[in-house]
N, C-alpha and C positions, 0 to 999 in steps of 0.2 A: 334318386334323389340328391338335391343339389349339397355337396358336402360344405360340413356344419362348420361355421366361424367361431373361433375362440371356446370351443367346447374344454370343460374342466377335466383335467386328468388329475390322478391321484398321485404324489409324490411317493416316493417309495419310503417305506417306514413311517410312516405319516398318517396323521388324521386330516390333512390338507389337500387341497386341490389346485391346481395350477390354472390360472387364466392366461391364456396365451403365451403357457412358460414361464412368466414372473410375476405372480400372485397366487396368493392362497383365499379360497373362499369360504366363507361359514356363516352362522348366524352373528358373529361379533368378531371383530380384529381390531388389530393393533399395528400401528405403523414401525417397521424397523428402520435401521440406517440403512442407505442404498450403499452398496457395495459390488461391483463397481457403480460409480455413480449413475450408469447408465440405467440401472435395474433396480424395480420397488419392489419391496415384497409387502405383503399382508399376511399375519398370523390368524388363522382360522381355528375356532372350537366347532368341531364336528360331531354330531350325536350319531351314532348308528342303531338302527333299528332291525328287530328281527321277528318274522311271524313263523311259526311252524304251526301246519294243518293238518289233522290226521283224520283218517277215513277208514273206516273197517270195512269188510269183505262184502257186506250187506249194501254198504252207501256208495261203494265203486259201482257195484251191478246197478242200483238204481239211477246214477248218474249216467251211466253208460246207456241203458235202457231209454233214457229221457235224451240223450244225444247233447247233452251240455257239458261244460267244461268250468273250471275255476278261475274267476275273475276277480281283479281289484279295480275300483275306482277310486279316485280322490275327489269326494264331494265338493261341488261348486254349488253354494245356498243361493237359490233363486236365478239361478242359471238355466236356460232355455234348453242347453245339452248337456249330460255328463259323458265325459270319457271313458272309455274302454282302455285303460293304461296298461293294464297286463292281462293276459290270458294264457291259460296252462292246462295239459291234460290233468284230471285226476289221477291221482296215486296214492299209496297207503300214506305217506309221508310226505309232504311238501316244506319245504325251508326256502321263505322269501326274505331277500334281506335288501336294505337300503339306507340311505342317509339321507340329512336333511339339506343337502346339497342341491339346488335348483337352477336351471336355467332359464331364461326367457329367449322364445324363438318366434319366429314369423314363418308362416305358411301364405303360400299365394292362392293356394286351394280355398274354395268358398266353404263356410261352413252351414252345413245344413242336416237335415235327418239324415242317419245312418251313411252318411259320407265319410271317409277316412281323410281327412287333411294331414298332409305330408309335411315334415319340416324342411323349410327352406335354407332357412340358416338360424342358428342359436348362438347365446352366450351366456357364460356364467354370471349369475346375477345375485345379489345380496338384499335382505329389505332395506328400504328407503332408498335405493338407488333408482334413477330416471335415466330412461334410454331413448333414441330415437332411432328409427328405420327410415332410410332414405332410398330404398328400393332396390338396394344391392348388400347392405351391411347393417348391422345393429351396432350403436355406441353408445356409451355413456355420455349423458349429457347434462346431469344435474343429480339433484337430491330431493327427497320429500321426507317431511315430518310425520307422515300418517304411519301408525304402527304396524308392523308385519306386511308392509305393502312396497310392491315396486309399480313402476308405471312404464308405459311406452308411448311415445308419440308417433303418429305412422306419417310420414312427409315422402310416401311414396308416388303418391300421386294416382293411387286407386285404394280400394276397398282390399284390407289383408285380414287374415287370422291371425290372433296371438294369443298368449297365456304362458305358463308354466312347464317346464319338461323336467324328468330325472329320469334316473337310469336303477332299475331293479336288476337283481341277482336271484335266479331260481335254481335252488339244489347246485349253487356254487359255479353257475354258467350265467355270464353278465348278459342281459339282454340290451337291445338296440334302444336306443334314446326315446323315452316314451312321453308323450305328450299328455299330461295330466287334468289341465285347465283349456279352454278355449271361447275367445269371444272374437266378434266381427267388429275390425276398427276402420272406419271410415277415413276417408285421406284429410289430413290435420287433424285426427281425432287423436283422443287421449285415451288409452287403456288402463285399468287400476288392476291390479292382481294380488291376493291376497295368500300367502305363506300358510300352508296348513299340513299338520303331522298327523290329520285324521284319515282314514281309509274306509273304505266301503267293500265288504268282502260279500261274492254272492255266486249264483251258477247262471252262467248264460248259455244260451241257446241260440244258433243262427248268426252269433255275433262275432266279430272280427276285432284285432287288437289295433287301436287308435280311431275306433267307430265313435262317430257323435250319436250316442242313443238321446232321444227325447226323454228330459228329465219327467214328463207325466207317465212315462212307459215304468219306470221304476218307483216299486212301491216305496212309501215313507218319503219320497224325494219332491219338495215344491218347487214349480218354477213360476216367475214374476211375470213371465208373457203367457197370456191366454191364446192356446192353439186350438185348432179345430181338432177334435178328437178323431183317429182314425186307427184301423186296426195295426196292432203293433206287427214288426217285420220281425223281432225276435223275442225270446222266451227269457223272463227273469224270474229268479226264485226272490223272495223277500230278503233283502241283504241284512248282513252284521255290521255294523258302524263299529269300529275301533280307534279309540284315540292312544295317540302315542306319545310320550313324553320322556325326557332323560331319565326320569325315576320309574318309567314303565314302558323301556324300550325293548323288552323282550316279551312277548306274549305267545300263549298257544291256544287253538281253537279246534273243536273237531265237529265232525259232521253227525247231526243228529237222526237217526233212521226213522223215530216216531214222527217227527213234522217236517224231514226233509229240507233242513234249514241249518246253518252254522250257529252254533252257540259257542260261548266262552269255555275254557278249560280242556284238560286232556282228556282222551275216551276213558270211560271208566273202566 
């Protein structure tokens, strides 16, 4: 994988992330005085999210027998593909943490069914920003008034895959930067990406982290593209869709042994 450019790093003792070591990113920000004049800082208000997944002994056995694992996707409305953002082995208690900090990434890998596009370069990003990819790096070049949206112009000379990415933590262990949404952008094309704090929790069999899963394979997910139906290459349990907000930032779910699906609430 090509080293990431401008990846966001958390500042010690804060809920801010530094862009190229001299800025904080988040949902909202205010400019501070420059000191020294060569540095410019932005204050970010971040929201941290936490999901606890509980699975009893019978559920663990059921999942193991099916050869499946716990997976999280960030649903992309009307998209041709949904990306497996996170995948982890089932255990009695799984703690997954993340924040609403996102990055815009570019991949030179083609976006196609069951492929795994790898991040070539990424840049910490905020809603309202417009970026340009020149074939080597992503740079901010403007702004948009579209709510909760960022955009990227592809000036690389060829088609690229782009979208949003973020970092998840599983049981206290930070995972590699994960692609959460993906679209193909033609040369000189403009991609628009919606920020979302909604996640899709499911069980997957035969999948890998980062895999582009055709939307039609996932129960309850619709695609705007009409694609020829084929035999799915992976198995998917009906998902549980969870909405996270600043007032609903910590949630607990459990695996229901009766219908073999995740449902809201702790184990009885």
